[in-house]
mmCIF file of the N, C-alpha and C atoms, coordinates in Angstrom:
data_MODEL
# 
_entry.id   MODEL 
# 
loop_
_atom_site.group_PDB 
_atom_site.id 
_atom_site.type_symbol 
_atom_site.label_atom_id 
_atom_site.label_alt_id 
_atom_site.label_comp_id 
_atom_site.label_asym_id 
_atom_site.label_entity_id 
_atom_site.label_seq_id 
_atom_site.pdbx_PDB_ins_code 
_atom_site.Cartn_x 
_atom_site.Cartn_y 
_atom_site.Cartn_z 
_atom_site.occupancy 
_atom_site.B_iso_or_equiv 
_atom_site.pdbx_formal_charge 
_atom_site.auth_seq_id 
_atom_site.auth_comp_id 
_atom_site.auth_asym_id 
_atom_site.auth_atom_id 
_atom_site.pdbx_PDB_model_num 
ATOM 1   N N  . MET A 1 1  ? 7.785  -14.957 -42.459 1.00 0.00 ? 1  MET A N  1 
ATOM 2   C CA . MET A 1 1  ? 8.314  -14.030 -41.487 1.00 0.00 ? 1  MET A CA 1 
ATOM 3   C C  . MET A 1 1  ? 8.464  -12.650 -42.128 1.00 0.00 ? 1  MET A C  1 
ATOM 4   N N  . ALA A 1 2  ? 8.165  -11.612 -41.366 1.00 0.00 ? 2  ALA A N  1 
ATOM 5   C CA . ALA A 1 2  ? 8.211  -10.257 -41.907 1.00 0.00 ? 2  ALA A CA 1 
ATOM 6   C C  . ALA A 1 2  ? 9.652  -9.781  -42.066 1.00 0.00 ? 2  ALA A C  1 
ATOM 7   N N  . VAL A 1 3  ? 9.886  -9.075  -43.163 1.00 0.00 ? 3  VAL A N  1 
ATOM 8   C CA . VAL A 1 3  ? 11.200 -8.522  -43.447 1.00 0.00 ? 3  VAL A CA 1 
ATOM 9   C C  . VAL A 1 3  ? 11.066 -7.006  -43.501 1.00 0.00 ? 3  VAL A C  1 
ATOM 10  N N  . GLN A 1 4  ? 11.960 -6.328  -42.805 1.00 0.00 ? 4  GLN A N  1 
ATOM 11  C CA . GLN A 1 4  ? 11.913 -4.876  -42.747 1.00 0.00 ? 4  GLN A CA 1 
ATOM 12  C C  . GLN A 1 4  ? 12.207 -4.288  -44.127 1.00 0.00 ? 4  GLN A C  1 
ATOM 13  N N  . GLN A 1 5  ? 11.369 -3.366  -44.560 1.00 0.00 ? 5  GLN A N  1 
ATOM 14  C CA . GLN A 1 5  ? 11.524 -2.767  -45.881 1.00 0.00 ? 5  GLN A CA 1 
ATOM 15  C C  . GLN A 1 5  ? 12.304 -1.457  -45.835 1.00 0.00 ? 5  GLN A C  1 
ATOM 16  N N  . ARG A 1 6  ? 12.132 -0.697  -44.743 1.00 0.00 ? 6  ARG A N  1 
ATOM 17  C CA . ARG A 1 6  ? 12.820 0.580   -44.609 1.00 0.00 ? 6  ARG A CA 1 
ATOM 18  C C  . ARG A 1 6  ? 13.417 0.685   -43.209 1.00 0.00 ? 6  ARG A C  1 
ATOM 19  N N  . ARG A 1 7  ? 14.465 1.479   -43.122 1.00 0.00 ? 7  ARG A N  1 
ATOM 20  C CA . ARG A 1 7  ? 15.105 1.696   -41.832 1.00 0.00 ? 7  ARG A CA 1 
ATOM 21  C C  . ARG A 1 7  ? 14.263 2.643   -40.985 1.00 0.00 ? 7  ARG A C  1 
ATOM 22  N N  . ASN A 1 8  ? 14.083 2.310   -39.699 1.00 0.00 ? 8  ASN A N  1 
ATOM 23  C CA . ASN A 1 8  ? 13.379 3.200   -38.774 1.00 0.00 ? 8  ASN A CA 1 
ATOM 24  C C  . ASN A 1 8  ? 14.329 4.292   -38.304 1.00 0.00 ? 8  ASN A C  1 
ATOM 25  N N  . SER A 1 9  ? 13.795 5.488   -38.163 1.00 0.00 ? 9  SER A N  1 
ATOM 26  C CA . SER A 1 9  ? 14.611 6.602   -37.695 1.00 0.00 ? 9  SER A CA 1 
ATOM 27  C C  . SER A 1 9  ? 14.867 6.474   -36.190 1.00 0.00 ? 9  SER A C  1 
ATOM 28  N N  . LYS A 1 10 ? 15.849 7.219   -35.690 1.00 0.00 ? 10 LYS A N  1 
ATOM 29  C CA . LYS A 1 10 ? 16.161 7.220   -34.265 1.00 0.00 ? 10 LYS A CA 1 
ATOM 30  C C  . LYS A 1 10 ? 14.978 7.749   -33.457 1.00 0.00 ? 10 LYS A C  1 
ATOM 31  N N  . THR A 1 11 ? 14.278 8.722   -34.025 1.00 0.00 ? 11 THR A N  1 
ATOM 32  C CA . THR A 1 11 ? 13.133 9.313   -33.329 1.00 0.00 ? 11 THR A CA 1 
ATOM 33  C C  . THR A 1 11 ? 12.010 8.303   -33.170 1.00 0.00 ? 11 THR A C  1 
ATOM 34  N N  . ARG A 1 12 ? 11.714 7.571   -34.223 1.00 0.00 ? 12 ARG A N  1 
ATOM 35  C CA . ARG A 1 12 ? 10.646 6.568   -34.161 1.00 0.00 ? 12 ARG A CA 1 
ATOM 36  C C  . ARG A 1 12 ? 10.987 5.465   -33.157 1.00 0.00 ? 12 ARG A C  1 
ATOM 37  N N  . LYS A 1 13 ? 12.250 5.065   -33.147 1.00 0.00 ? 13 LYS A N  1 
ATOM 38  C CA . LYS A 1 13 ? 12.698 4.047   -32.206 1.00 0.00 ? 13 LYS A CA 1 
ATOM 39  C C  . LYS A 1 13 ? 12.572 4.564   -30.767 1.00 0.00 ? 13 LYS A C  1 
ATOM 40  N N  . ALA A 1 14 ? 12.962 5.815   -30.544 1.00 0.00 ? 14 ALA A N  1 
ATOM 41  C CA . ALA A 1 14 ? 12.892 6.406   -29.207 1.00 0.00 ? 14 ALA A CA 1 
ATOM 42  C C  . ALA A 1 14 ? 11.458 6.554   -28.738 1.00 0.00 ? 14 ALA A C  1 
ATOM 43  N N  . LYS A 1 15 ? 10.539 6.905   -29.648 1.00 0.00 ? 15 LYS A N  1 
ATOM 44  C CA . LYS A 1 15 ? 9.128  7.033   -29.286 1.00 0.00 ? 15 LYS A CA 1 
ATOM 45  C C  . LYS A 1 15 ? 8.552  5.694   -28.855 1.00 0.00 ? 15 LYS A C  1 
ATOM 46  N N  . ARG A 1 16 ? 8.963  4.631   -29.517 1.00 0.00 ? 16 ARG A N  1 
ATOM 47  C CA . ARG A 1 16 ? 8.474  3.303   -29.151 1.00 0.00 ? 16 ARG A CA 1 
ATOM 48  C C  . ARG A 1 16 ? 9.020  2.877   -27.795 1.00 0.00 ? 16 ARG A C  1 
ATOM 49  N N  . ARG A 1 17 ? 10.246 3.261   -27.501 1.00 0.00 ? 17 ARG A N  1 
ATOM 50  C CA . ARG A 1 17 ? 10.898 2.808   -26.269 1.00 0.00 ? 17 ARG A CA 1 
ATOM 51  C C  . ARG A 1 17 ? 10.634 3.695   -25.060 1.00 0.00 ? 17 ARG A C  1 
ATOM 52  N N  . THR A 1 18 ? 9.826  4.739   -25.198 1.00 0.00 ? 18 THR A N  1 
ATOM 53  C CA . THR A 1 18 ? 9.557  5.604   -24.044 1.00 0.00 ? 18 THR A CA 1 
ATOM 54  C C  . THR A 1 18 ? 8.803  4.862   -22.954 1.00 0.00 ? 18 THR A C  1 
ATOM 55  N N  . HIS A 1 19 ? 8.114  3.786   -23.295 1.00 0.00 ? 19 HIS A N  1 
ATOM 56  C CA . HIS A 1 19 ? 7.317  3.042   -22.318 1.00 0.00 ? 19 HIS A CA 1 
ATOM 57  C C  . HIS A 1 19 ? 8.109  1.914   -21.674 1.00 0.00 ? 19 HIS A C  1 
ATOM 58  N N  . TYR A 1 20 ? 9.370  1.726   -22.080 1.00 0.00 ? 20 TYR A N  1 
ATOM 59  C CA . TYR A 1 20 ? 10.198 0.674   -21.503 1.00 0.00 ? 20 TYR A CA 1 
ATOM 60  C C  . TYR A 1 20 ? 10.904 1.221   -20.274 1.00 0.00 ? 20 TYR A C  1 
ATOM 61  N N  . LYS A 1 21 ? 10.188 1.492   -19.230 1.00 0.00 ? 21 LYS A N  1 
ATOM 62  C CA . LYS A 1 21 ? 10.813 2.042   -18.040 1.00 0.00 ? 21 LYS A CA 1 
ATOM 63  C C  . LYS A 1 21 ? 10.466 1.185   -16.830 1.00 0.00 ? 21 LYS A C  1 
ATOM 64  N N  . LEU A 1 22 ? 11.294 1.264   -15.826 1.00 0.00 ? 22 LEU A N  1 
ATOM 65  C CA . LEU A 1 22 ? 11.074 0.488   -14.613 1.00 0.00 ? 22 LEU A CA 1 
ATOM 66  C C  . LEU A 1 22 ? 9.978  1.134   -13.784 1.00 0.00 ? 22 LEU A C  1 
ATOM 67  N N  . PRO A 1 23 ? 9.144  0.336   -13.144 1.00 0.00 ? 23 PRO A N  1 
ATOM 68  C CA . PRO A 1 23 ? 8.106  0.912   -12.283 1.00 0.00 ? 23 PRO A CA 1 
ATOM 69  C C  . PRO A 1 23 ? 8.736  1.527   -11.032 1.00 0.00 ? 23 PRO A C  1 
ATOM 70  N N  . GLN A 1 24 ? 8.112  2.573   -10.550 1.00 0.00 ? 24 GLN A N  1 
ATOM 71  C CA . GLN A 1 24 ? 8.625  3.240   -9.360  1.00 0.00 ? 24 GLN A CA 1 
ATOM 72  C C  . GLN A 1 24 ? 8.364  2.362   -8.138  1.00 0.00 ? 24 GLN A C  1 
ATOM 73  N N  . VAL A 1 25 ? 9.371  2.206   -7.294  1.00 0.00 ? 25 VAL A N  1 
ATOM 74  C CA . VAL A 1 25 ? 9.273  1.342   -6.125  1.00 0.00 ? 25 VAL A CA 1 
ATOM 75  C C  . VAL A 1 25 ? 8.437  2.044   -5.052  1.00 0.00 ? 25 VAL A C  1 
ATOM 76  N N  . THR A 1 26 ? 7.459  1.319   -4.492  1.00 0.00 ? 26 THR A N  1 
ATOM 77  C CA . THR A 1 26 ? 6.620  1.851   -3.427  1.00 0.00 ? 26 THR A CA 1 
ATOM 78  C C  . THR A 1 26 ? 7.323  1.656   -2.090  1.00 0.00 ? 26 THR A C  1 
ATOM 79  N N  . LEU A 1 27 ? 7.386  2.712   -1.303  1.00 0.00 ? 27 LEU A N  1 
ATOM 80  C CA . LEU A 1 27 ? 8.002  2.647   0.010   1.00 0.00 ? 27 LEU A CA 1 
ATOM 81  C C  . LEU A 1 27 ? 7.028  3.134   1.071   1.00 0.00 ? 27 LEU A C  1 
ATOM 82  N N  . VAL A 1 28 ? 7.041  2.484   2.226   1.00 0.00 ? 28 VAL A N  1 
ATOM 83  C CA . VAL A 1 28 ? 6.226  2.898   3.364   1.00 0.00 ? 28 VAL A CA 1 
ATOM 84  C C  . VAL A 1 28 ? 7.141  3.024   4.576   1.00 0.00 ? 28 VAL A C  1 
ATOM 85  N N  . LYS A 1 29 ? 6.704  3.814   5.554   1.00 0.00 ? 29 LYS A N  1 
ATOM 86  C CA . LYS A 1 29 ? 7.481  4.006   6.770   1.00 0.00 ? 29 LYS A CA 1 
ATOM 87  C C  . LYS A 1 29 ? 7.174  2.903   7.770   1.00 0.00 ? 29 LYS A C  1 
ATOM 88  N N  . CYS A 1 30 ? 8.216  2.370   8.377   1.00 0.00 ? 30 CYS A N  1 
ATOM 89  C CA . CYS A 1 30 ? 8.045  1.363   9.429   1.00 0.00 ? 30 CYS A CA 1 
ATOM 90  C C  . CYS A 1 30 ? 7.471  2.063   10.662  1.00 0.00 ? 30 CYS A C  1 
ATOM 91  N N  . PRO A 1 31 ? 6.392  1.524   11.259  1.00 0.00 ? 31 PRO A N  1 
ATOM 92  C CA . PRO A 1 31 ? 5.807  2.199   12.425  1.00 0.00 ? 31 PRO A CA 1 
ATOM 93  C C  . PRO A 1 31 ? 6.690  2.147   13.670  1.00 0.00 ? 31 PRO A C  1 
ATOM 94  N N  . SER A 1 32 ? 7.602  1.188   13.754  1.00 0.00 ? 32 SER A N  1 
ATOM 95  C CA . SER A 1 32 ? 8.408  1.078   14.968  1.00 0.00 ? 32 SER A CA 1 
ATOM 96  C C  . SER A 1 32 ? 9.701  1.890   14.897  1.00 0.00 ? 32 SER A C  1 
ATOM 97  N N  . CYS A 1 33 ? 10.420 1.834   13.771  1.00 0.00 ? 33 CYS A N  1 
ATOM 98  C CA . CYS A 1 33 ? 11.705 2.555   13.708  1.00 0.00 ? 33 CYS A CA 1 
ATOM 99  C C  . CYS A 1 33 ? 11.657 3.778   12.791  1.00 0.00 ? 33 CYS A C  1 
ATOM 100 N N  . GLY A 1 34 ? 10.648 3.879   11.919  1.00 0.00 ? 34 GLY A N  1 
ATOM 101 C CA . GLY A 1 34 ? 10.512 5.037   11.046  1.00 0.00 ? 34 GLY A CA 1 
ATOM 102 C C  . GLY A 1 34 ? 11.311 4.948   9.756   1.00 0.00 ? 34 GLY A C  1 
ATOM 103 N N  . GLU A 1 35 ? 11.986 3.830   9.533   1.00 0.00 ? 35 GLU A N  1 
ATOM 104 C CA . GLU A 1 35 ? 12.776 3.652   8.312   1.00 0.00 ? 35 GLU A CA 1 
ATOM 105 C C  . GLU A 1 35 ? 11.853 3.277   7.154   1.00 0.00 ? 35 GLU A C  1 
ATOM 106 N N  . PHE A 1 36 ? 12.209 3.716   5.934   1.00 0.00 ? 36 PHE A N  1 
ATOM 107 C CA . PHE A 1 36 ? 11.411 3.376   4.766   1.00 0.00 ? 36 PHE A CA 1 
ATOM 108 C C  . PHE A 1 36 ? 11.707 1.948   4.333   1.00 0.00 ? 36 PHE A C  1 
ATOM 109 N N  . LYS A 1 37 ? 10.652 1.202   3.983   1.00 0.00 ? 37 LYS A N  1 
ATOM 110 C CA . LYS A 1 37 ? 10.785 -0.177  3.539   1.00 0.00 ? 37 LYS A CA 1 
ATOM 111 C C  . LYS A 1 37 ? 9.710  -0.466  2.513   1.00 0.00 ? 37 LYS A C  1 
ATOM 112 N N  . GLN A 1 38 ? 9.839  -1.589  1.792   1.00 0.00 ? 38 GLN A N  1 
ATOM 113 C CA . GLN A 1 38 ? 8.806  -1.999  0.857   1.00 0.00 ? 38 GLN A CA 1 
ATOM 114 C C  . GLN A 1 38 ? 7.644  -2.602  1.632   1.00 0.00 ? 38 GLN A C  1 
ATOM 115 N N  . PRO A 1 39 ? 6.402  -2.397  1.165   1.00 0.00 ? 39 PRO A N  1 
ATOM 116 C CA . PRO A 1 39 ? 5.267  -2.963  1.881   1.00 0.00 ? 39 PRO A CA 1 
ATOM 117 C C  . PRO A 1 39 ? 5.291  -4.490  1.862   1.00 0.00 ? 39 PRO A C  1 
ATOM 118 N N  . HIS A 1 40 ? 4.743  -5.104  2.906   1.00 0.00 ? 40 HIS A N  1 
ATOM 119 C CA . HIS A 1 40 ? 4.649  -6.558  3.061   1.00 0.00 ? 40 HIS A CA 1 
ATOM 120 C C  . HIS A 1 40 ? 6.018  -7.220  3.135   1.00 0.00 ? 40 HIS A C  1 
ATOM 121 N N  . ARG A 1 41 ? 7.002  -6.498  3.687   1.00 0.00 ? 41 ARG A N  1 
ATOM 122 C CA . ARG A 1 41 ? 8.336  -7.044  3.905   1.00 0.00 ? 41 ARG A CA 1 
ATOM 123 C C  . ARG A 1 41 ? 8.727  -6.780  5.359   1.00 0.00 ? 41 ARG A C  1 
ATOM 124 N N  . VAL A 1 42 ? 9.572  -7.620  5.921   1.00 0.00 ? 42 VAL A N  1 
ATOM 125 C CA . VAL A 1 42 ? 10.080 -7.414  7.271   1.00 0.00 ? 42 VAL A CA 1 
ATOM 126 C C  . VAL A 1 42 ? 11.069 -6.254  7.231   1.00 0.00 ? 42 VAL A C  1 
ATOM 127 N N  . CYS A 1 43 ? 10.981 -5.357  8.199   1.00 0.00 ? 43 CYS A N  1 
ATOM 128 C CA . CYS A 1 43 ? 11.868 -4.196  8.271   1.00 0.00 ? 43 CYS A CA 1 
ATOM 129 C C  . CYS A 1 43 ? 13.249 -4.626  8.765   1.00 0.00 ? 43 CYS A C  1 
ATOM 130 N N  . GLU A 1 44 ? 14.237 -3.738  8.596   1.00 0.00 ? 44 GLU A N  1 
ATOM 131 C CA . GLU A 1 44 ? 15.590 -4.010  9.079   1.00 0.00 ? 44 GLU A CA 1 
ATOM 132 C C  . GLU A 1 44 ? 15.613 -4.175  10.603  1.00 0.00 ? 44 GLU A C  1 
ATOM 133 N N  . CYS A 1 45 ? 14.688 -3.520  11.292  1.00 0.00 ? 45 CYS A N  1 
ATOM 134 C CA . CYS A 1 45 ? 14.635 -3.640  12.752  1.00 0.00 ? 45 CYS A CA 1 
ATOM 135 C C  . CYS A 1 45 ? 13.995 -4.953  13.186  1.00 0.00 ? 45 CYS A C  1 
ATOM 136 N N  . GLY A 1 46 ? 13.412 -5.707  12.245  1.00 0.00 ? 46 GLY A N  1 
ATOM 137 C CA . GLY A 1 46 ? 12.851 -7.022  12.563  1.00 0.00 ? 46 GLY A CA 1 
ATOM 138 C C  . GLY A 1 46 ? 11.362 -7.018  12.833  1.00 0.00 ? 46 GLY A C  1 
ATOM 139 N N  . HIS A 1 47 ? 10.688 -5.894  12.616  1.00 0.00 ? 47 HIS A N  1 
ATOM 140 C CA . HIS A 1 47 ? 9.256  -5.823  12.880  1.00 0.00 ? 47 HIS A CA 1 
ATOM 141 C C  . HIS A 1 47 ? 8.447  -6.059  11.606  1.00 0.00 ? 47 HIS A C  1 
ATOM 142 N N  . TYR A 1 48 ? 7.299  -6.713  11.784  1.00 0.00 ? 48 TYR A N  1 
ATOM 143 C CA . TYR A 1 48 ? 6.352  -6.927  10.692  1.00 0.00 ? 48 TYR A CA 1 
ATOM 144 C C  . TYR A 1 48 ? 4.963  -6.950  11.292  1.00 0.00 ? 48 TYR A C  1 
ATOM 145 N N  . GLU A 1 49 ? 4.050  -6.158  10.720  1.00 0.00 ? 49 GLU A N  1 
ATOM 146 C CA . GLU A 1 49 ? 2.663  -6.063  11.206  1.00 0.00 ? 49 GLU A CA 1 
ATOM 147 C C  . GLU A 1 49 ? 2.610  -5.695  12.690  1.00 0.00 ? 49 GLU A C  1 
ATOM 148 N N  . GLY A 1 50 ? 3.510  -4.838  13.120  1.00 0.00 ? 50 GLY A N  1 
ATOM 149 C CA . GLY A 1 50 ? 3.468  -4.332  14.481  1.00 0.00 ? 50 GLY A CA 1 
ATOM 150 C C  . GLY A 1 50 ? 4.049  -5.267  15.528  1.00 0.00 ? 50 GLY A C  1 
ATOM 151 N N  . ARG A 1 51 ? 4.632  -6.390  15.126  1.00 0.00 ? 51 ARG A N  1 
ATOM 152 C CA . ARG A 1 51 ? 5.219  -7.291  16.110  1.00 0.00 ? 51 ARG A CA 1 
ATOM 153 C C  . ARG A 1 51 ? 6.621  -7.707  15.659  1.00 0.00 ? 51 ARG A C  1 
ATOM 154 N N  . LYS A 1 52 ? 7.432  -8.112  16.623  1.00 0.00 ? 52 LYS A N  1 
ATOM 155 C CA . LYS A 1 52 ? 8.804  -8.528  16.348  1.00 0.00 ? 52 LYS A CA 1 
ATOM 156 C C  . LYS A 1 52 ? 8.773  -9.935  15.744  1.00 0.00 ? 52 LYS A C  1 
ATOM 157 N N  . SER A 1 53 ? 9.430  -10.085 14.581  1.00 0.00 ? 53 SER A N  1 
ATOM 158 C CA . SER A 1 53 ? 9.466  -11.405 13.949  1.00 0.00 ? 53 SER A CA 1 
ATOM 159 C C  . SER A 1 53 ? 10.657 -12.197 14.465  1.00 0.00 ? 53 SER A C  1 
ATOM 160 N N  . ALA A 1 54 ? 10.566 -13.483 14.361  1.00 0.00 ? 54 ALA A N  1 
ATOM 161 C CA . ALA A 1 54 ? 11.598 -14.368 14.913  1.00 0.00 ? 54 ALA A CA 1 
ATOM 162 C C  . ALA A 1 54 ? 12.860 -14.359 14.089  1.00 0.00 ? 54 ALA A C  1 
# 
């Protein structure tokens, strides 16, 4: 198993962690009520693919 020989600086650690970020959430407008929602999900108004879901 590898053993660390030298301490990493704060800058080096921060450079490595710049890619540890959450992906941006995609939002689309509901065609019936106009509210923003995630794609392929039922809207708060109950519509999906242009029809009212049960």
